[in-house]
BAFI-3210 file (N, C-alpha, C; in Angstrom, 3 decimals, decimal comma, padded with zeros to 6 digits):
// residues 305
n [1|2|3|4|5|6|7|8|9|10|11|12|13|14|15|16|17|18|19|20|21|22|23|24|25|26|27|28|29|30|31|32|33|34|35|36|37|38|39|40|41|42|43|44|45|46|47|48|49|50|51|52|53|54|55|56|57|58|59|60|61|62|63|64|65|66|67|68|69|70|71|72|73|74|75|76|77|78|79|80|81|82|83|84|85|86|87|88|89|90|91|92|93|94|95|96|97|98|99|100|101|102|103|104|105|106|107|108|109|110|111|112|113|114|115|116|117|118|119|120|121|122|123|124|125|126|127|128|129|130|131|132|133|134|135|136|137|138|139|140|141|142|143|144|145|146|147|148|149|150|151|152|153|154|155|156|157|158|159|160|161|162|163|164|165|166|167|168|169|170|171|172|173|174|175|176|177|178|179|180|181|182|183|184|185|186|187|188|189|190|191|192|193|194|195|196|197|198|199|200|201|202|203|204|205|206|207|208|209|210|211|212|213|214|215|216|217|218|219|220|221|222|223|224|225|226|227|228|229|230|231|232|233|234|235|236|237|238|239|240|241|242|243|244|245|246|247|248|249|250|251|252|253|254|255|256|257|258|259|260|261|262|263|264|265|266|267|268|269|270|271|272|273|274|275|276|277|278|279|280|281|282|283|284|285|286|287|288|289|290|291|292|293|294|295|296|297|298|299|300|301|302|303|304|305]
n.u [-014,707|-015,331|-013,442|-011,852|-009,930|-008,210|-009,742|-009,617|-007,690|-007,052|-008,787|-009,154|-008,779|-006,783|-005,891|-007,290|-004,620|-004,422|-001,202|001,223|001,312|003,442|002,229|-000,577|-001,512|-004,428|-007,430|-009,238|-008,491|-008,292|-011,045|-012,092|-010,526|-011,603|-013,810|-013,256|-013,038|-011,395|-009,551|-008,479|-007,000|-004,065|-003,192|-000,624|002,365|003,184|004,989|005,769|006,973|006,038|003,224|003,045|003,361|001,935|-000,670|-001,355|-000,313|-001,994|-003,931|-003,877|-002,299|-003,909|-007,060|-010,597|-013,110|-016,328|-016,937|-014,298|-012,706|-011,993|-009,057|-005,518|-002,878|-000,056|003,276|006,248|008,893|011,485|012,005|010,613|008,904|007,355|006,149|004,382|002,807|001,845|-000,376|-001,689|-002,608|-004,247|-005,559|-008,679|-009,543|-009,103|-008,014|-005,982|-002,279|000,262|003,735|006,401|009,619|010,915|011,000|013,696|014,632|017,188|016,943|014,713|016,315|018,580|017,416|016,856|015,044|012,257|013,738|016,194|015,539|016,255|018,752|018,992|017,430|016,324|015,328|013,038|011,252|010,478|008,694|006,558|005,925|005,630|003,364|001,554|001,228|-000,109|-001,935|-004,135|-006,193|-007,429|-008,627|-006,868|-004,825|-001,459|001,360|004,470|005,890|008,315|011,470|014,003|016,488|020,556|021,229|018,824|018,489|018,366|016,120|014,157|014,540|013,949|011,126|010,381|010,956|009,103|007,231|007,011|006,500|003,927|003,455|000,845|000,527|002,988|004,602|006,197|007,880|009,275|012,501|015,963|016,987|018,834|018,258|016,211|014,906|015,458|014,715|011,902|012,252|010,228|010,684|011,671|009,842|008,262|009,613|009,358|006,814|006,326|007,899|006,741|003,771|001,690|000,054|001,122|002,008|002,511|004,754|005,005|006,232|003,661|001,523|-000,468|-003,817|-003,023|-000,466|-000,809|-002,615|-000,356|001,589|000,692|000,352|002,863|004,121|002,489|001,422|-000,708|-002,256|-001,870|000,121|-000,453|000,885|002,422|001,396|-002,276|-001,912|-001,880|-003,878|-006,299|-008,748|-007,649|-008,033|-010,574|-010,003|-009,633|-007,963|-006,839|-006,960|-010,451|-013,145|-015,677|-014,172|-012,653|-014,537|-015,683|-013,278|-013,653|-016,218|-015,673|-013,205|-013,910|-016,045|-015,012|-012,878|-010,250|-007,695|-005,712|-003,393|-002,663|-005,354|-005,210|-002,262|-003,322|-005,303|-003,406|-001,808|-003,466|-004,777|-002,546|-001,356|-003,730|-004,125|-002,884|001,290|001,198|-002,100|-001,419|000,998|-000,761|-002,559|-000,941|000,062|-002,145|-003,632|-005,620|-008,654|-011,133|-010,192|-008,788|-011,207|-012,934|-011,266|-011,115|-014,019|-013,851|-012,207|-013,375|-016,106|-014,972|-013,385]
n.v [006,648|007,761|010,108|010,717|010,804|013,080|014,804|012,931|013,056|015,660|016,045|016,699|013,893|011,250|009,261|006,260|003,762|001,373|-000,566|-000,490|-004,265|-006,387|-009,304|-009,205|-007,027|-007,498|-007,209|-008,082|-008,576|-005,664|-004,895|-006,740|-005,826|-002,745|-003,138|-002,567|-000,558|000,979|003,665|004,121|002,247|000,625|-000,528|-003,773|-003,616|-002,101|-003,532|-000,115|-000,539|-002,976|-002,810|-001,222|-002,049|-004,958|-007,030|-009,169|-008,768|-006,387|-007,385|-009,418|-007,901|-005,830|-005,517|-004,909|-003,068|-001,362|-001,395|-000,803|001,541|004,704|004,072|003,888|003,057|001,477|002,242|000,953|002,640|002,867|005,727|009,135|009,164|006,219|006,198|008,226|007,679|004,994|006,063|007,751|005,148|004,408|006,438|006,538|004,371|004,385|006,003|007,619|007,752|005,835|006,920|004,430|004,681|003,723|000,802|-001,092|-003,915|-005,937|-006,859|-004,875|-002,095|-003,000|-002,574|-000,630|000,572|001,546|002,373|003,330|005,493|007,571|008,290|010,264|012,116|014,807|014,222|012,939|014,450|014,554|012,817|013,726|016,139|015,187|013,548|014,871|016,400|014,774|013,910|015,730|016,045|017,324|016,108|013,542|011,811|011,996|010,906|010,203|007,468|006,988|006,356|007,375|010,018|009,266|011,710|013,737|016,303|016,437|014,943|016,269|018,632|016,802|016,127|019,211|020,117|017,863|018,916|021,983|020,811|019,724|017,613|015,174|014,277|013,186|009,641|008,316|005,985|005,119|004,669|004,268|003,230|001,241|-000,041|-001,850|-003,639|-001,750|000,525|002,848|005,935|008,213|010,817|011,727|011,729|013,657|016,063|016,389|016,290|019,001|020,490|020,995|021,872|020,085|016,833|014,851|010,919|008,600|006,105|002,797|000,272|-000,195|-002,354|-002,237|-001,353|000,894|001,026|002,743|004,957|006,101|006,789|008,987|010,717|010,823|012,309|013,580|013,434|013,165|011,188|007,274|004,668|001,193|-001,888|-005,047|-005,109|-005,185|-007,607|-009,315|-008,583|-007,965|-005,958|-004,087|-001,628|-001,447|-001,321|-004,260|-006,468|-008,547|-010,985|-010,983|-013,511|-012,765|-011,766|-013,241|-014,977|-013,076|-013,203|-015,464|-015,402|-012,985|-014,062|-016,082|-015,578|-014,033|-016,190|-016,385|-017,704|-020,532|-020,471|-017,703|-016,898|-018,921|-018,235|-015,906|-016,282|-017,922|-015,774|-014,076|-015,716|-016,403|-015,368|-016,481|-019,059|-022,314|-023,398|-026,139|-026,315|-024,490|-026,127|-027,960|-026,848|-025,261|-026,545|-027,392|-028,445|-027,804|-025,868|-027,091|-028,892|-026,696|-025,325|-027,123|-027,649|-024,739|-025,010|-027,024|-026,395|-023,428|-023,965|-025,773|-024,165]
n.w [-011,227|-007,968|-006,453|-003,679|-002,272|-001,651|-000,219|002,202|002,850|003,942|006,170|009,445|010,777|010,561|008,338|006,829|005,709|003,441|002,759|-000,773|-001,525|-002,394|-004,265|-002,582|-001,694|-003,110|-005,506|-004,094|-000,993|-000,766|-000,962|001,198|003,688|003,211|004,005|006,776|008,032|006,116|004,577|002,037|-000,493|-001,972|-004,995|-005,685|-005,687|-009,709|-012,407|-014,667|-017,327|-018,242|-017,937|-019,680|-022,013|-022,119|-022,236|-020,830|-018,833|-017,965|-017,751|-015,611|-013,684|-012,768|-011,344|-010,456|-009,499|-008,679|-005,636|-005,205|-004,405|-002,669|-004,802|-005,340|-007,832|-007,789|-009,121|-010,875|-012,426|-014,574|-015,590|-016,416|-018,595|-018,972|-016,277|-016,487|-019,392|-018,145|-016,721|-017,754|-019,222|-017,204|-016,049|-016,213|-014,795|-011,843|-009,203|-008,269|-008,973|-007,839|-007,705|-006,687|-005,132|-003,287|-002,810|-001,635|-002,596|-003,673|-006,899|-007,577|-007,237|-009,079|-011,022|-011,283|-010,177|-008,066|-004,316|-005,721|-007,418|-005,586|-005,740|-007,592|-006,737|-008,102|-010,753|-009,972|-009,604|-012,789|-013,322|-012,142|-013,457|-016,274|-015,878|-015,309|-017,366|-019,161|-017,311|-016,812|-015,017|-011,779|-009,832|-009,790|-008,534|-008,048|-006,274|-004,533|-003,133|-000,866|000,639|003,828|002,895|003,698|004,585|005,756|005,219|002,308|001,739|002,598|000,914|-000,977|-000,967|-001,099|-003,448|-005,007|-004,029|-005,284|-007,675|-008,191|-006,467|-005,090|-002,796|-000,460|000,553|003,406|004,256|007,135|007,151|005,970|002,698|003,531|005,431|007,340|009,636|011,551|014,185|012,955|011,739|013,406|013,711|012,169|010,162|011,078|011,007|007,992|007,482|008,912|007,020|004,304|002,714|001,073|002,094|004,318|004,454|006,893|007,033|007,983|010,630|011,815|013,844|015,301|016,465|017,806|017,709|015,208|016,186|017,666|016,289|014,504|016,517|016,920|014,527|013,175|010,718|007,805|007,159|007,775|006,397|006,658|006,431|007,075|009,581|008,785|007,092|009,295|010,591|008,885|009,960|011,557|011,851|012,649|015,145|016,089|018,596|016,838|014,227|014,049|013,984|012,428|010,339|009,171|008,169|006,414|004,610|003,674|001,792|000,121|-001,045|-002,109|-003,809|-005,857|-006,671|-006,055|-006,352|-005,022|-003,714|-002,774|-001,449|000,588|002,179|002,960|005,147|006,296|007,571|008,820|011,097|012,542|014,639|016,539|016,654|017,592|017,862|017,409|015,736|013,785|012,261|011,081|009,558|007,916|005,807|004,494|001,082|-000,028|-001,534|000,054|002,052|003,616|004,317|005,475|007,694|008,977|009,460|011,106|013,080|013,797|015,107|017,502|018,684]
ca.u [-015,251|-015,750|-012,384|-012,149|-008,141|-007,428|-010,820|-009,610|-006,347|-007,152|-009,701|-008,132|-008,911|-005,977|-006,548|-006,255|-004,359|-003,622|-000,241|000,863|002,009|003,203|001,119|-001,319|-002,993|-004,615|-008,361|-010,356|-007,904|-008,775|-012,648|-012,110|-009,771|-012,654|-015,297|-013,108|-012,404|-009,821|-010,455|-007,758|-006,289|-002,679|-002,788|000,387|003,791|003,216|005,899|005,076|006,957|005,078|002,049|002,355|003,904|001,389|-002,134|-001,652|000,508|-003,108|-005,529|-003,367|-002,031|-004,917|-008,453|-011,090|-014,597|-016,565|-016,633|-012,941|-012,400|-010,627|-008,148|-004,422|-002,479|001,392|003,738|007,698|009,253|012,546|012,087|008,973|007,855|007,009|005,154|003,488|001,809|001,189|-000,725|-002,568|-003,902|-004,921|-006,631|-009,798|-010,058|-008,522|-008,319|-004,491|-001,074|002,066|005,533|007,354|011,085|010,968|011,519|014,892|014,932|017,930|016,620|014,475|017,416|019,639|017,074|016,680|013,390|012,401|015,103|017,184|015,571|016,179|020,048|018,771|015,970|015,790|014,957|011,961|010,512|010,385|007,871|005,668|005,497|005,410|002,566|000,419|000,870|-000,905|-003,032|-004,751|-007,465|-006,848|-009,202|-006,666|-003,816|-000,367|002,233|005,300|006,376|010,062|012,302|015,128|018,303|021,369|021,027|017,783|018,258|018,549|014,631|013,274|014,672|013,264|009,931|009,919|010,657|007,989|005,128|006,599|005,953|002,825|002,637|-000,556|001,450|004,120|004,012|007,110|008,738|010,769|013,812|016,827|017,338|019,533|017,505|015,556|014,087|015,779|013,514|011,491|012,445|008,988|010,652|012,155|008,564|007,835|010,138|009,016|005,321|006,606|008,650|006,200|002,161|001,021|-000,303|002,762|001,617|003,659|004,513|006,429|006,035|002,047|001,230|-001,824|-004,056|-002,572|000,513|-001,725|-002,641|000,467|002,608|000,128|000,493|004,006|004,331|001,206|001,064|-001,975|-002,299|-000,760|000,258|000,032|001,034|002,410|-000,047|-002,963|-002,003|-001,642|-004,976|-006,976|-009,757|-007,046|-008,243|-011,132|-009,557|-009,655|-006,303|-006,541|-008,252|-011,936|-014,394|-016,112|-013,334|-012,139|-015,983|-015,499|-012,518|-014,359|-017,116|-015,225|-012,367|-014,030|-016,816|-013,582|-012,059|-009,175|-006,487|-005,420|-001,825|-003,222|-006,475|-004,578|-001,616|-003,629|-005,602|-002,395|-001,336|-004,937|-004,731|-001,107|-001,923|-004,829|-003,823|-001,287|001,324|000,049|-002,809|-000,312|001,507|-001,793|-003,255|-000,039|000,321|-003,240|-002,831|-006,881|-009,202|-012,215|-008,895|-008,742|-012,858|-013,161|-010,183|-012,004|-015,328|-013,927|-011,739|-014,097|-017,434|-014,395|-013,260]
ca.v [006,284|008,724|010,505|011,047|010,999|014,398|014,895|012,185|013,296|016,748|015,476|016,383|012,667|010,709|008,828|005,094|002,953|000,042|000,273|-001,414|-005,248|-007,429|-010,466|-008,767|-006,216|-007,618|-006,676|-009,393|-008,224|-004,502|-005,444|-007,025|-004,033|-001,448|-003,386|-002,748|001,325|001,101|004,291|004,157|001,179|000,741|-002,048|-003,766|-002,451|-002,477|-002,485|000,169|-000,430|-004,071|-002,649|-000,464|-003,677|-006,386|-006,880|-010,563|-008,085|-005,452|-008,135|-010,484|-007,385|-005,086|-006,059|-003,579|-002,990|-000,315|-000,955|-000,977|003,055|005,064|003,076|003,967|001,864|002,296|002,094|001,166|003,001|003,923|006,945|010,108|008,858|005,544|006,416|009,016|006,627|004,010|007,163|008,086|004,434|003,886|007,569|006,049|002,986|004,845|007,278|008,591|006,960|006,727|006,140|003,946|005,156|002,903|-000,812|-001,404|-004,891|-005,493|-006,495|-003,374|-001,620|-003,493|-002,674|000,810|000,793|001,741|003,511|003,498|006,645|008,254|008,710|011,207|013,112|015,711|013,301|012,473|015,476|015,152|012,332|014,269|017,053|014,740|012,709|016,326|016,851|014,153|013,884|017,346|016,286|017,605|015,395|012,192|012,043|012,075|010,964|009,621|006,540|007,000|006,080|008,557|009,897|009,334|012,855|014,077|017,819|015,972|014,266|017,857|018,981|016,391|016,264|020,615|020,234|017,177|019,777|022,620|020,391|019,525|016,110|015,929|013,938|011,703|008,721|008,056|005,432|006,031|004,364|004,513|002,148|-000,068|-000,319|-003,027|-004,011|-000,919|001,394|003,640|007,499|009,056|012,242|012,256|012,149|015,099|017,119|016,434|017,044|020,289|021,145|021,090|022,325|018,874|015,946|013,483|010,054|008,138|004,593|001,854|-000,154|-000,273|-003,293|-002,310|000,338|001,746|001,797|003,602|006,410|006,994|007,332|009,820|011,876|011,602|012,836|015,014|012,962|013,237|009,595|005,966|003,728|000,128|-003,516|-006,179|-005,024|-005,431|-008,656|-010,418|-008,388|-007,007|-005,800|-003,830|-000,448|-000,761|-001,420|-005,063|-007,090|-009,908|-011,106|-011,422|-014,294|-012,352|-011,304|-014,485|-015,496|-012,305|-013,062|-016,542|-014,870|-012,283|-014,613|-017,668|-015,068|-013,409|-016,613|-016,035|-018,880|-021,235|-019,949|-016,235|-017,377|-019,897|-017,763|-014,604|-016,916|-018,096|-014,306|-013,857|-016,857|-016,612|-014,370|-017,356|-020,271|-023,080|-024,380|-027,526|-025,827|-023,766|-027,079|-028,573|-025,923|-024,040|-027,316|-028,045|-027,617|-027,562|-025,222|-027,913|-028,798|-025,372|-024,784|-028,534|-027,357|-023,740|-025,398|-028,072|-025,034|-022,310|-024,918|-026,315|-022,879]
ca.w [-009,888|-007,385|-005,728|-002,284|-001,551|-001,065|001,223|002,982|003,408|004,629|007,406|010,339|011,505|009,909|006,913|007,252|004,268|002,682|001,491|-001,444|-000,939|-003,712|-004,198|-001,252|-001,424|-004,941|-005,348|-003,014|-000,210|-000,519|-000,645|002,832|004,269|003,029|005,221|008,201|007,862|005,358|003,469|000,557|-000,739|-002,977|-005,773|-005,461|-007,375|-011,088|-013,292|-015,856|-018,987|-018,347|-017,644|-021,190|-023,063|-022,299|-022,620|-020,182|-017,949|-017,717|-016,931|-014,604|-012,376|-012,717|-011,369|-009,386|-009,393|-008,223|-004,434|-004,782|-003,807|-003,430|-005,429|-006,033|-008,671|-007,846|-010,582|-010,953|-012,924|-014,610|-016,479|-016,583|-019,610|-018,557|-015,514|-016,971|-020,049|-017,570|-015,533|-018,485|-019,541|-015,694|-015,012|-015,858|-013,590|-010,775|-008,183|-008,837|-009,175|-007,137|-007,678|-005,937|-004,772|-002,219|-002,580|-001,308|-002,933|-004,500|-008,120|-008,298|-007,453|-010,001|-012,864|-011,588|-009,964|-006,750|-004,094|-006,797|-007,551|-004,406|-005,964|-008,585|-006,397|-009,301|-011,969|-009,533|-010,098|-013,611|-013,384|-011,737|-014,549|-017,011|-015,504|-015,153|-018,754|-019,854|-017,206|-016,195|-014,341|-010,720|-008,631|-010,538|-007,311|-008,442|-005,918|-004,540|-002,231|-000,559|001,709|003,651|002,791|005,048|005,429|005,919|004,542|001,105|001,822|003,121|-000,330|-002,349|-001,034|-001,378|-005,107|-005,383|-003,897|-006,481|-009,479|-008,223|-006,065|-004,909|-001,418|-000,361|001,221|003,387|005,085|008,051|007,021|004,726|001,863|003,431|006,744|006,987|010,844|012,613|014,650|012,579|012,406|013,152|013,933|010,451|009,195|011,657|010,382|006,378|007,420|009,060|005,442|003,110|002,936|000,605|003,130|004,061|005,019|007,819|006,677|008,246|012,334|012,505|013,909|015,957|016,234|018,984|016,824|014,073|016,857|018,485|014,818|013,900|017,183|016,525|013,155|012,776|009,846|007,072|007,400|008,044|005,861|007,336|005,347|007,566|010,419|007,757|006,487|010,274|011,135|008,208|010,632|012,395|011,826|013,553|016,747|016,870|018,296|016,565|013,381|014,370|013,157|011,279|009,266|008,578|007,069|004,856|003,700|002,828|000,617|-000,810|-001,787|-003,073|-005,346|-007,001|-007,497|-005,780|-006,821|-003,689|-003,025|-002,221|-000,467|001,650|002,078|003,722|006,162|007,251|008,248|009,592|012,069|013,119|016,230|017,291|016,526|018,432|017,105|016,694|014,396|012,619|011,448|010,325|008,632|006,751|005,317|003,818|000,343|-001,255|-000,553|000,795|003,504|004,363|004,689|006,694|009,088|009,819|010,721|012,920|014,204|015,225|015,979|018,404|019,645]
c.u [-015,009|-014,139|-012,256|-010,711|-007,702|-008,380|-010,294|-008,426|-006,117|-008,002|-008,738|-008,135|-007,539|-006,513|-005,852|-006,105|-003,614|-002,732|-000,035|001,640|002,031|002,413|-000,012|-002,382|-003,637|-006,474|-009,602|-009,589|-008,431|-010,326|-012,530|-011,763|-010,824|-013,537|-014,722|-012,222|-011,251|-010,080|-009,623|-007,073|-005,446|-003,299|-000,725|001,331|003,435|004,151|005,464|005,267|006,376|003,863|001,587|001,985|002,717|000,320|-002,334|-001,069|-001,207|-003,911|-005,083|-003,099|-003,043|-006,205|-009,240|-012,626|-015,244|-017,211|-014,818|-012,413|-012,923|-009,741|-006,808|-003,724|-000,946|002,306|005,387|007,873|010,873|013,017|010,796|008,298|007,193|005,779|004,228|002,445|001,597|-000,176|-002,036|-003,263|-004,761|-006,064|-008,169|-010,641|-009,382|-008,437|-007,048|-003,637|-000,198|002,912|005,979|009,126|011,035|011,484|012,792|015,332|016,088|017,847|015,795|015,238|018,131|018,971|016,588|015,639|013,741|013,206|015,905|016,692|015,795|017,546|020,484|017,563|015,058|015,366|013,324|010,737|009,933|008,577|006,718|005,279|005,123|003,770|001,573|000,240|-000,125|-002,600|-003,637|-005,653|-006,834|-007,596|-008,012|-005,248|-002,380|000,826|003,121|005,473|007,897|010,359|013,223|016,387|018,847|021,038|019,814|017,101|018,341|016,847|013,718|013,546|013,887|011,630|009,476|009,625|009,561|006,605|005,318|006,476|005,091|002,284|001,710|-000,243|002,392|004,049|005,372|007,474|009,719|011,765|014,503|016,650|018,097|018,896|016,436|014,563|014,697|014,491|013,059|011,663|011,571|009,600|011,264|011,153|007,977|008,311|009,578|007,586|005,305|007,329|008,008|004,954|001,504|000,807|000,988|001,941|002,705|003,605|005,801|006,231|005,025|002,097|-000,375|-002,591|-003,836|-001,144|-000,159|-002,095|-001,708|001,710|002,055|000,071|002,027|004,525|003,385|000,970|-000,304|-002,898|-001,259|-001,150|000,992|000,206|001,078|001,134|-001,799|-002,739|-002,388|-003,542|-006,109|-008,426|-009,164|-007,553|-009,780|-010,894|-009,082|-007,520|-005,897|-007,763|-009,834|-012,765|-015,117|-015,223|-012,993|-013,687|-016,300|-014,794|-013,055|-015,133|-016,378|-014,113|-012,556|-015,253|-016,093|-013,131|-010,886|-008,086|-005,776|-004,754|-002,315|-004,346|-005,922|-003,516|-002,190|-004,708|-004,462|-001,614|-002,217|-005,080|-003,447|-001,138|-003,006|-004,436|-002,441|-000,698|001,900|-000,661|-002,286|000,438|000,698|-002,141|-001,932|-000,133|-001,005|-002,810|-004,225|-007,728|-010,388|-011,352|-009,451|-010,389|-013,030|-012,043|-010,383|-013,207|-014,969|-012,786|-012,312|-015,270|-016,119|-013,837|-014,524]
c.v [007,557|008,958|011,189|011,365|012,063|015,098|014,234|012,480|014,478|017,267|015,663|015,031|012,227|009,670|006,984|004,149|002,222|-000,027|-000,996|-002,641|-006,020|-008,982|-010,068|-008,281|-006,024|-007,388|-007,433|-008,523|-006,967|-004,448|-005,775|-005,993|-003,282|-001,715|-003,319|-001,427|001,083|002,213|004,729|002,904|001,489|-000,711|-002,637|-003,359|-003,367|-002,431|-001,657|-000,295|-002,079|-003,827|-001,757|-001,646|-004,707|-006,275|-008,477|-009,467|-007,315|-006,329|-008,894|-009,205|-006,766|-005,227|-005,038|-004,182|-001,765|000,002|-000,677|000,682|003,769|004,113|003,837|003,118|002,848|001,555|001,996|001,773|003,760|005,423|007,964|009,276|007,774|005,335|007,313|008,273|006,326|005,021|007,692|007,005|004,062|004,732|006,858|004,746|003,284|005,673|007,966|007,252|007,486|005,733|005,418|004,124|004,447|001,427|-000,926|-002,935|-004,554|-006,024|-005,171|-002,459|-001,323|-003,068|-001,065|001,572|001,307|002,951|003,857|005,115|007,752|009,084|009,809|011,651|014,293|015,510|013,034|013,448|015,929|013,907|012,682|015,002|016,781|014,267|013,909|016,493|016,752|013,864|015,051|017,181|016,132|016,901|013,872|013,039|011,189|012,189|009,814|008,651|006,884|006,760|007,370|008,107|009,444|010,730|013,173|015,254|017,180|015,542|015,559|018,218|018,337|016,535|018,187|020,756|018,965|018,570|020,750|022,163|019,937|018,084|016,273|015,149|013,051|011,014|008,460|006,820|005,716|005,403|004,405|003,174|000,906|-000,748|-001,238|-002,782|-002,747|-000,197|002,185|004,944|008,138|010,330|012,931|012,764|013,533|016,181|017,425|017,207|018,486|021,329|021,550|021,174|020,713|017,980|015,393|012,373|009,419|006,235|003,788|001,768|-000,169|-001,543|-003,679|-000,970|001,331|002,088|003,156|004,978|007,198|007,126|008,518|010,840|012,143|012,310|013,998|014,816|013,023|012,090|008,754|004,980|002,050|-001,560|-004,655|-006,042|-005,586|-006,751|-009,693|-010,196|-007,022|-006,140|-004,366|-002,218|-000,419|-001,187|-003,356|-006,069|-007,810|-009,925|-011,437|-012,461|-013,845|-011,911|-011,915|-015,223|-014,435|-012,431|-014,434|-016,508|-013,818|-013,354|-015,405|-016,933|-014,684|-014,764|-017,040|-017,336|-019,426|-020,490|-018,983|-016,665|-017,717|-018,667|-016,363|-015,357|-017,142|-016,837|-014,179|-014,342|-016,989|-016,374|-015,476|-018,559|-020,795|-023,167|-025,380|-027,061|-025,393|-025,000|-028,081|-027,821|-025,453|-025,403|-027,805|-027,471|-027,906|-026,271|-026,052|-028,301|-027,739|-025,021|-026,528|-027,904|-025,532|-023,907|-025,743|-026,740|-023,606|-022,738|-025,522|-025,367|-022,100]
c.w [-009,134|-006,551|-004,644|-001,713|-000,965|000,114|002,302|003,834|004,021|005,584|008,337|011,392|010,430|009,070|007,218|005,949|004,632|002,166|000,172|-000,975|-002,361|-003,257|-003,404|-001,203|-002,972|-004,151|-004,177|-001,557|000,121|-000,435|000,921|003,714|004,751|003,938|006,422|008,207|007,194|004,900|001,755|000,911|-001,667|-003,423|-005,312|-006,321|-008,684|-011,914|-014,504|-017,426|-019,029|-018,934|-019,358|-022,479|-023,461|-021,689|-021,115|-018,780|-017,010|-016,905|-015,959|-013,163|-011,662|-012,583|-010,090|-009,675|-008,487|-006,849|-004,244|-004,918|-002,871|-003,570|-006,059|-006,567|-008,648|-008,805|-010,053|-012,121|-013,383|-015,483|-016,407|-017,649|-019,708|-017,445|-016,296|-018,013|-019,000|-016,692|-016,815|-018,659|-018,445|-015,503|-015,166|-015,227|-012,525|-009,874|-007,758|-008,842|-008,129|-007,429|-007,311|-005,458|-003,410|-001,879|-002,491|-001,832|-004,200|-006,078|-008,341|-008,314|-008,292|-011,191|-012,797|-011,296|-008,487|-005,762|-004,475|-007,189|-007,031|-004,716|-006,430|-007,793|-007,714|-010,200|-011,446|-009,520|-011,519|-014,472|-013,283|-013,066|-015,459|-016,602|-015,467|-016,168|-019,539|-018,865|-016,185|-015,449|-012,693|-009,344|-008,785|-009,493|-008,142|-007,423|-005,446|-002,979|-001,973|000,818|002,257|003,261|004,110|005,673|004,830|005,679|003,443|001,153|001,768|001,489|-001,370|-002,743|-001,012|-003,136|-005,554|-005,513|-005,022|-007,266|-009,183|-007,884|-005,445|-002,869|-001,565|000,591|002,078|004,344|005,638|007,994|005,804|004,229|002,051|004,881|006,635|008,688|011,555|013,343|013,275|012,434|012,298|013,564|013,349|009,764|009,531|010,826|008,857|006,370|007,898|007,451|004,726|003,227|002,519|001,618|002,740|004,936|005,135|007,188|007,818|010,223|012,888|012,449|014,427|015,673|016,907|018,667|015,586|014,563|017,221|017,184|014,338|014,977|017,051|015,778|012,857|011,549|009,528|007,287|007,498|007,265|006,791|005,883|006,014|008,737|009,599|007,220|008,084|010,783|010,185|009,015|011,983|012,236|012,361|014,952|017,124|017,201|017,802|015,216|013,644|013,704|012,349|009,950|008,346|007,094|005,945|004,262|002,811|001,552|000,113|-001,957|-002,636|-004,040|-006,304|-007,320|-007,026|-006,053|-005,182|-003,258|-002,042|-000,685|000,770|002,037|003,371|005,164|007,147|008,174|009,198|010,841|012,725|014,690|017,180|017,305|017,316|017,392|016,718|015,445|013,523|011,645|010,547|009,304|007,491|006,273|004,069|002,204|-000,980|-000,337|000,471|002,078|004,278|004,723|005,875|008,268|009,833|009,977|011,397|014,070|014,843|015,757|017,210|019,562|020,024]
res [m|t|n|a|v|m|e|l|l|t|d|p|k|p|t|k|i|c|a|p|m|v|r|y|s|k|h|a|f|r|l|l|v|r|k|y|d|c|d|i|a|y|t|p|m|i|v|a|k|s|f|l|e|s|d|s|c|r|q|n|e|f|i|t|s|k|d|d|t|p|l|i|v|q|f|a|a|k|n|a|k|e|f|s|e|a|s|e|l|i|y|p|f|a|s|g|v|g|l|n|c|g|c|p|q|r|w|a|m|a|e|g|y|g|a|k|l|l|q|k|p|e|e|i|v|d|f|i|r|f|t|k|a|l|v|s|d|e|k|f|t|i|s|v|k|i|r|l|h|e|e|l|a|r|t|v|e|m|c|r|g|l|e|k|a|g|a|s|f|v|s|v|h|g|r|t|s|k|e|r|h|q|p|v|h|y|d|a|i|k|i|l|k|e|s|v|s|i|p|i|v|a|n|g|g|v|n|t|y|k|d|f|d|k|v|h|k|m|t|g|a|n|g|v|m|v|a|q|g|l|l|n|n|p|a|l|f|q|g|y|k|t|t|p|l|s|c|v|k|d|w|l|d|i|s|l|s|y|g|t|p|f|t|p|f|h|n|h|l|i|y|m|l|d|n|v|t|s|r|a|e|k|r|i|f|n|n|l|q|s|t|p|a|v|l|e|f|l|n|k|y|f|v|d|s]
***
């Protein structure tokens, strides 16, 4: 696969990135957002140990195609050995890998994954070094997604260490691991951007294209990563304020052609239609139980509209 990740991240224009989203940033959805100007997309977080040990995990958690590029596979790992070996295994099929050091969920922290790694930032450096030793291709990006420490100086030091170890770029969710819906610390992302020479990607609080543009200007980040905003409107990067009809039709075509199971097929539509349907319509649509029922509703809804 052609790898344009670093070319995109070093372009003066801000790179548009689909964030890793558990259950949601899977193959069909990635193809959809790419039709609407998404530059780079991530897989959902995959546990590296399971990926290495289970053929079932590899078959179910990683699906891609020639049009699904540039693609970054995000792994959760407890140690550098697991991360580097999973990265070596995925190398022929992706543009790069990302280490999850940002997930604040209780289960992940308890297992030693995600934001738990931020408590020992000196060890994260080994994840990069081990992986670069196994995968020497400079075009294959090795990146880290982090949250902020309570003391920003610790995060600056960590990012400089990652840069020295050879990390391709760092994605920063502008909250600490204890913060959920508090305002995003864009000022901190700006400081991190000014503290290293590798690209920095900003993440958090982007729900519209106006937000995307604002975050880029406030932080100077090389790219902006979006999660919830893209779920609600996969055409966000083209400037649409709500999901256009063309995008809904594209989702139907893509998801049905790839055999997307009903639950994710339906759940994506629930998000996409949230800002364009009435409360009464939501009550009906959100409780539908089959693909034919969904198609019948949409046909009637869009004809009547």
